[in-house]
Structures are given as C-alpha cells and as structure tokens.
C-alpha positions in Angstrom: 266.5 137.4 52.3 263.0 137.0 53.9 259.6 138.3 54.5 258.8 142.0 54.9 257.6 141.5 58.5 261.2 140.3 59.4 263.0 143.3 58.0 263.1 144.7 61.6 265.1 141.7 62.8 267.4 141.9 59.7 268.5 145.3 60.9 270.2 143.7 63.9 272.0 141.1 61.8 273.2 143.7 59.3 274.6 145.9 62.1 276.4 143.0 63.8 278.0 141.9 60.5 278.9 145.4 59.4 280.6 146.1 62.8 282.8 143.0 62.2 283.8 144.4 58.8 281.7 142.1 56.6 279.8 143.3 53.4 276.0 142.9 53.5 273.4 143.1 50.8 269.7 142.2 50.8 267.3 140.7 48.3 263.7 139.3 48.3 264.2 136.8 45.5 267.9 136.3 44.6 270.8 134.3 46.0 274.5 135.2 45.7 276.8 132.3 44.9 279.8 134.3 46.0 278.5 135.0 49.5 277.1 133.2 52.5 273.3 133.6 52.2 271.1 134.0 55.2 267.4 133.0 54.7 264.6 133.6 57.1 262.3 130.6 57.8 259.1 130.8 55.9 259.5 127.9 53.5 256.6 126.2 51.6 257.0 122.7 50.0 259.2 123.0 47.0 261.3 125.9 48.3 264.0 123.7 49.7 264.7 121.9 46.4 264.7 125.2 44.5 267.3 126.6 46.9 269.5 123.4 47.0 269.5 123.2 43.2 271.4 126.5 43.1 274.3 125.0 44.9 274.8 128.2 47.0 276.0 128.3 50.7 273.1 129.2 52.9 272.0 129.3 56.5 268.5 129.6 58.0 267.2 131.9 60.7 264.6 129.9 62.6 262.0 132.2 64.3 259.4 129.6 65.2 259.2 126.9 68.0 259.1 123.2 66.9 256.7 121.2 69.0 257.4 117.7 67.6 255.0 117.6 64.7 254.8 121.3 63.7 255.5 124.9 64.7 254.0 126.8 67.6 251.4 124.3 68.4 249.5 125.4 65.3 247.9 123.1 62.7 245.7 125.7 61.0 246.3 127.7 57.8 249.7 127.3 56.2 251.5 126.0 59.4 251.5 122.4 58.3 253.0 123.4 54.9 255.6 125.5 56.6 256.7 122.6 58.8 257.1 120.4 55.7 258.8 123.2 53.8 261.3 123.9 56.6 262.4 120.2 56.8 263.1 120.3 53.0 265.1 123.5 53.2 267.0 122.5 56.4 268.4 119.4 54.7 270.7 121.5 52.6 271.4 124.3 55.1 275.0 124.8 56.2 274.0 126.4 59.6 270.9 127.5 61.5 270.5 130.5 63.8 267.5 130.2 66.2 265.8 133.0 68.1 264.8 130.7 71.0 267.6 129.1 73.0 265.8 125.9 74.0 265.2 124.9 70.4 269.0 124.5 69.7 269.0 120.7 70.2 266.1 120.2 67.7 267.6 122.4 65.0 271.1 120.9 65.5 269.9 117.6 63.9 269.9 119.5 60.6 273.1 121.6 60.8 275.4 123.4 63.2 273.0 125.6 65.3 273.5 128.6 67.6 271.2 130.8 69.7 271.0 134.3 68.3 270.4 137.2 70.7 269.5 140.8 69.5 272.0 143.0 71.3 272.9 146.7 71.4 274.2 148.6 68.3 274.8 152.3 68.2 273.5 152.2 64.7 270.0 151.2 66.0 269.7 154.1 68.5 267.1 156.5 67.1 268.5 159.8 65.8 265.3 161.6 66.6 265.2 163.7 69.7 262.6 162.6 72.3 259.4 164.5 72.0 257.1 165.5 74.8 256.0 161.8 74.9 252.3 162.7 75.0 251.2 159.0 74.5 251.0 157.0 77.7 251.3 153.5 76.2 252.2 152.4 72.7 252.2 149.0 70.9 252.8 147.8 67.4 252.2 144.3 66.0 249.5 141.9 64.9 246.1 142.0 66.6 244.9 139.2 68.8 241.7 139.0 70.9 243.8 139.1 74.1 245.9 142.1 73.0 242.8 144.0 72.0 241.1 143.3 75.4 244.1 144.5 77.3 244.4 147.7 75.3 240.7 148.4 75.5 241.0 148.2 79.3 243.9 150.5 79.4 242.1 153.0 77.1 239.5 153.5 79.8 242.2 155.3 82.0 245.0 156.6 79.7 245.9 157.3 76.2 247.0 154.2 74.2 248.1 154.2 70.6 248.4 151.1 68.3 249.3 151.8 64.6 247.2 149.5 62.5 249.9 149.0 59.8 253.4 147.8 59.3 255.9 150.6 60.3 259.1 151.3 58.6 262.2 151.7 60.8 261.9 155.5 60.6 258.2 155.4 61.3 258.7 153.1 64.3 261.4 155.4 65.7 259.2 158.4 65.3 256.3 156.5 67.0 258.5 155.5 70.0 259.6 159.1 70.5 256.0 159.9 71.4 255.3 157.2 73.9 256.1 156.9 77.6 255.8 153.1 78.0 255.9 150.4 75.3 253.8 147.3 75.8 255.5 143.9 75.2 253.0 141.0 74.9 253.7 137.4 74.4 253.0 136.0 71.0 250.7 133.3 72.5 249.9 131.8 75.9 252.5 129.0 75.3 255.2 131.3 73.9 258.2 130.8 76.2 260.2 134.0 75.5 259.5 137.7 75.0 259.8 139.4 71.6 263.5 140.2 71.2 262.8 142.7 68.4 260.2 144.7 70.4 262.2 144.7 73.6 265.3 145.6 71.6 263.7 148.6 69.8 262.2 149.9 73.1 265.6 149.5 74.9 267.4 151.4 72.2 264.8 154.2 72.3 265.1 154.7 76.1 261.3 154.0 76.5 259.7 152.6 79.6 258.6 148.9 79.1 255.7 146.9 80.5 256.4 143.3 79.7 254.4 140.2 80.2 256.1 137.4 82.2 257.3 134.5 80.1 258.5 131.0 81.1 262.1 131.8 80.0 264.0 135.0 81.0 266.5 136.0 78.4 269.5 138.3 79.0 267.6 141.0 77.2 264.3 140.6 79.1 266.2 140.5 82.5 266.9 144.3 81.9 263.2 145.3 82.1 260.3 144.8 84.6 257.8 142.1 84.0 254.4 141.6 85.6 254.7 139.6 88.8 253.1 136.2 89.0 249.4 136.4 89.8 249.2 140.2 89.1 246.9 141.8 86.6 248.9 143.2 83.6 246.8 146.4 83.3 247.3 147.2 87.0 251.0 146.5 86.6 251.3 148.8 83.6 249.4 151.7 85.2 251.6 151.4 88.3 254.7 151.7 86.0 253.2 154.8 84.3 252.9 156.6 87.7 256.4 155.4 88.8 260.0 156.2 87.8 259.8 154.8 84.3 262.2 157.5 82.9 265.0 156.6 85.2 264.4 152.9 84.7 264.5 153.3 80.9 267.9 155.2 81.1 269.4 152.5 83.4 268.1 149.7 81.1 269.6 151.4 78.1 273.0 151.6 79.7 272.9 148.0 80.9 271.9 146.9 77.4 274.8 148.8 75.9 277.4 147.3 78.3 276.2 143.7 78.6 274.9 142.8 75.1 277.0 144.4 72.4 275.7 143.0 69.0 279.2 143.0 67.6 280.4 140.4 70.2 277.2 138.3 69.9 277.5 138.1 66.1 281.2 137.2 66.4 280.5 134.3 68.7 277.7 133.1 66.5 279.9 133.1 63.4 282.6 131.2 65.3 280.2 128.5 66.3 278.4 128.0 63.0 280.1 129.4 60.0 283.4 127.4 59.6 286.2 128.0 57.1 285.0 125.0 55.1 281.6 126.7 54.7 283.2 129.9 53.5 285.4 128.0 51.2 282.4 126.3 49.6 281.3 129.6 48.0 281.2 129.4 44.1 283.6 132.3 43.4 283.7 131.4 39.8 280.1 132.3 39.2 279.3 135.9 38.4 276.1 137.7 39.3 273.2 136.6 41.4 270.8 133.6 41.0 267.1 134.4 40.5 264.9 132.0 42.5 261.8 130.7 40.8 259.9 129.8 44.0 256.3 128.7 44.2 253.9 131.6 44.8 253.3 132.5 48.5 251.2 135.3 50.0 253.2 138.4 51.0 252.1 140.6 53.9 252.3 144.1 52.6 251.0 146.1 55.6 248.3 146.4 58.2 245.5 149.0 58.1 242.5 149.4 60.3 242.5 145.8 61.7 243.1 144.4 58.2 246.1 142.5 57.0 246.9 143.4 53.4 248.4 140.5 51.5 249.5 140.1 47.9 249.2 136.8 46.1 249.5 136.1 42.4 249.2 139.9 41.6 245.9 140.1 43.6 245.6 142.0 46.8 243.5 140.7 49.8 242.2 142.5 52.8 242.0 139.9 55.6 240.3 141.0 58.9 242.7 140.3 61.7 239.8 138.8 63.7 239.9 135.8 61.3 243.3 134.8 62.6 245.7 132.7 60.4 244.0 132.1 57.1 245.5 130.2 54.2 244.3 132.1 51.1 246.1 129.7 48.8 243.8 126.7 49.5 240.3 128.3 49.2 238.2 130.6 47.1 238.4 133.9 49.1 235.8 135.5 46.8 233.2 133.3 48.6 234.1 134.8 52.0 232.2 138.1 52.5 234.6 139.3 55.2 237.5 139.4 52.8 238.1 142.3 50.5 239.8 141.8 47.1 241.3 144.4 44.7 243.7 144.6 41.8 246.0 147.1 43.5 246.9 148.0 47.1 245.5 151.5 46.5 242.0 150.2 45.6 242.1 147.8 48.5 242.9 150.6 50.9 240.0 152.6 49.6 237.7 149.6 50.4 239.1 149.2 53.9 238.7 152.9 54.6 235.2 152.9 53.2 234.4 150.0 55.7 235.8 152.1 58.5 233.8 155.1 57.4 230.6 153.1 57.4 231.3 151.9 60.9 232.0 155.5 62.1 228.8 156.8 60.5 226.9 154.0 62.1 228.4 154.8 65.5 227.7 158.5 65.0 224.1 157.7 64.0 223.7 155.7 67.2 225.1 158.4 69.4 222.8 161.0 67.8 219.8 158.7 68.4 220.7 158.4 72.1 221.0 162.2 72.4 217.7 162.6 70.6 215.9 160.0 72.7 217.2 161.2 76.1 213.8 162.5 77.3 211.4 161.8 80.1 208.5 161.1 77.8 208.2 158.2 75.2 208.8 159.2 71.5 207.4 157.2 68.6 210.3 156.9 66.2 208.7 154.8 63.5 206.4 151.8 62.9 207.8 148.6 61.4 205.6 145.6 60.4 203.4 145.0 63.5 205.6 147.0 65.9 205.9 150.5 67.1 209.5 151.6 67.8 209.6 153.9 70.8 212.5 155.8 72.4 212.5 156.5 76.1 215.3 157.3 78.6 218.2 156.3 76.4 216.5 153.0 75.5 214.7 151.9 72.3 211.7 149.7 72.6 210.0 147.5 70.0 206.3 147.2 71.1 203.8 145.0 69.4 200.9 147.2 68.1 198.5 144.6 69.5 199.3 145.8 73.0 197.6 149.1 72.2 198.5 152.4 74.0 200.9 152.0 76.9 201.6 154.3 79.8 205.3 153.9 80.5 205.0 155.5 83.9 202.5 152.9 85.1 203.6 149.7 83.3 206.7 147.7 83.4 207.2 147.6 79.7 210.0 145.0 79.8 207.6 142.5 81.3 205.1 142.7 78.5 205.0 139.8 76.0 206.7 140.4 72.7 208.6 143.6 73.6 212.2 143.8 72.4 214.8 146.4 73.4 218.1 147.8 72.3 220.4 150.9 72.4 219.7 152.0 68.9 216.8 151.9 66.4 218.9 149.7 64.1 219.4 147.2 66.8 215.7 147.0 67.6 214.8 146.8 63.9 217.1 143.8 63.5 215.4 142.1 66.5 212.0 142.7 64.9 213.1 141.3 61.5 214.4 138.2 63.2 211.1 137.7 65.0 209.3 138.2 61.7 211.5 135.5 60.0 210.9 133.1 62.9 207.1 133.8 62.6 207.1 133.2 58.9 209.2 130.1 59.3 206.6 128.7 61.8 203.8 129.5 59.3 205.6 127.8 56.5 206.2 124.8 58.7 202.5 124.6 59.6 201.5 124.9 55.9 203.9 122.1 55.1 202.5 119.9 57.8 199.0 120.6 56.5 200.0 119.8 52.9 201.6 116.6 53.9 198.5 115.6 55.8 196.3 116.3 52.7 198.7 114.3 50.6 198.4 111.3 52.9 194.6 111.6 52.9 194.6 111.7 49.0 197.0 108.8 48.7 194.9 106.6 51.0 191.7 107.3 49.2 190.0 104.7 46.9 190.2 107.1 43.9 194.0 107.4 44.3 194.5 103.6 44.6 192.3 103.0 41.4 194.3 105.7 39.6 197.6 104.1 40.6 196.4 100.6 39.4 195.2 102.1 36.1 198.6 103.7 35.5 200.4 100.4 36.1 198.1 98.6 33.7 198.6 101.3 31.1 202.4 101.0 31.3 202.4 97.2 31.0 200.2 97.3 27.8 202.6 99.6 26.0 
C-alpha cells in the first residue's frame, strides 16, 4: 500500500515475496487483518492512529533520510508534517525496511529494522526486444533546476529524451528499449546513495548507465560507472556514449543477476525483521479487509509538460515543477496564477497543453520575426507610444521618436540615450511599457509632492488657522 510514485519500487518487493512462495495483494486504501501489511512512508498527522486502531500487523518501508529534526534536510511544504506523521505511524510498526543502509540505527529505535536492496528478478527483465536504440540518452523522474541544466547541455550535442509524465511499467520498458544510455542523477546534492529503482530498471534492461557519484557506494551502484571526482558529468556521459557501453551493459546485467538475486535479499530481510511472533499476531478470525478513513492528502497522478498533476479533495491541480515542493493543503491555490485548477484530469490536461501551445506559438512568432528582420537595412516594424520599433540585423530596437531620423550605418545606436533592444518585438514592447510605467510613476510622485507642498501652504495660512478656530468654537457650542 502506498503512493502511485512508489509502484515501481513495489514491483521488486512483490517479485521477491512471490519467488519465496508468498501471496501478495495490493491496495491504496485497505488493510488486511489476515496478512502482514507493508506500508510505504508518506504519513501525515493522524495516519498513525488510524492505522494502529485497526489492530493489524504492519511494517513500514522508509524511503527518506532522517536528519535529526526532519527528512532530507527539508523544512518546506509538507515535510514537517511527514516527519510528525512518520513518528506516529512508526510507534505501532512491527518492523521497518529502509532503502538507505546508514539510516538503520535511527529507524531501529522504533522497530526491528533492516536495509532493503533492490536485486535481480527474472520477472523484471523487459519482454520487449531491444529496438534500434535511436535515443542517445534517456531520463525519467521529477524535474529540478540542476537536472534541467545538465540535459539542456547534453541536447546541444546529442539526442536526449525525458518523458514529462509518470510512466507505467510497460511504458518505461518500452522507453528504455529505445535509449542507449540512461542518466542516473542524485535526488539532491546531499543525497548519499544513487536511486536503486532507476539503476535497477536500467540494469534489467541492459542499458548503458551514466551515474552521478554519491558519497555511499551500494552493491548495486558498484556494477556501473560513475563520474570520477572532479570531472564534468556531461563530458563523462558523452565519453561513455562513444565508448563500449553495449558490452559494459551486458556485463553489468550478468553481474547483477549473479550477485544480487532478489529472492535471497527478501529471504534475509524477512528473517531479520518478520518473526514468528509477528506472523502469529495476525487476526485470522476477522474476515475481509479494513477500509482506512485517512485524512485527505494530495495524490500525484502524473507529470505532463513540466507540470505535476495532483488530486486533492476531488479537485485536480497542475503545479509547475519549477515551484518545487508546494503544500497545496495549507494555502489557497486559486490565488497563485502559476497553478492550474480543474474539476477533472482531462480538463486540466487541456489547460496544460494550451499553455504549451501558447509558448510554442510565441517561439514560432519570434523565429519568424528574426527571419523577417535579417536584413542589411533597418525596417520600421511599428510605433508604440513615443518609440519607433525598428528591426535590423537580427536585433530589434526601441528608439525614442525624439531622436529623429537615425542613420544606422553612421551612428552607434546602442550608445544613444533611451534606446532599448531585444531579440523580438514582444521583448522590446515590454521594455518600452516598463519605461512608460516608470515615467508615469515619476510624474505621479512629482504631482504628489506638489500637492503636499500646496497643502502645507494652505494649512499655514491665516485663513486656515481662523477656519480651524471657528470649527472648534462651533463644536463646543453644540
């Protein structure tokens, strides 16, 4: 049971348990009193009590890193609530499986804890035959400024694809069949380990891997090449592309299969954390499942065109990924112009695609302008307020009309007072509008100062003093 974004990780757990002969079922909102329940960490205050009140046997999969007072050195958005919610849920947990080995001592204070690795399972090997692999680099995951900057640099030299949505298992396998090398980024600068799900998927798919170096090397990450200390990641990735990545991917696949079988990993984890007493604690006399009435929490549905699509209380929100972590439960999102809101995911997707279309149309208009204005002689495009907008040699100029006629071949136009420039008409128009607002603001400020001066003169006059005295006398005689 857990969030949609963790279904990928759940595939490993299910494979390991099935290979050991266990029965496995999944649910987003129900607990089974006749089974050992495995819950992924994403608890808000109140969740723990609701789970404990059911009396079921449950363990927690901890995916985050405790830093003493919170998770992942984050104190924004919902992170503080998640920290509080985890503590409440962990108090009743029978065991904890953590994805980061160095966090075992911390989680052990709540319940028996073990480090969970994501190993090899034949069931996770893609059934699709490898295609021509026409894509040089591929990545999937949430957008961050750093990841965007790296991919933009790579795109200057090679083809890079980054699906802007959550991929199902079949969609991800199909995507990996088209890429030569998969990119494996750290979650953040401080994150100590590489992504086990991303590396695991790429290893199963026999794909080349360009991984960032992390402070901790796991058994899984030891099978792939990481960028050397002090080296540029883009240069490292391009070097891999022109190297023997195919042979290295096949060798890593075979090493993964031999050294990290998921069946043995899961068997060892169960021996360490799920005792006979825990299994005996199941309520075999209760039939059916227990529906959890948990407090509302936002659910990430998918990603589309750099937007995260979330559902919360039957309303759908399009959150630009550039905003980072945003707690939509504690603020009125309708007051934030960047956020899109709709009553259904279909309507929200239409809004997102319309935004994308507007940007494409704007870029197209800019490119047409540059083609139109690529001439050796100045062209008057339009006049705006007290400016002439002129295109000349792939540049657009806003020239004050007070300067009169200008010979571009004889005058350094950029040195003239009041001239603004840009790469598009729209950009120059915006500059002119800003200057006009500044000018109007200055005029208003001057008028206010003049009015205040006149008021002071009037208030200091004999007439004003006599008038004020007469008003006071009038009020006292009433």
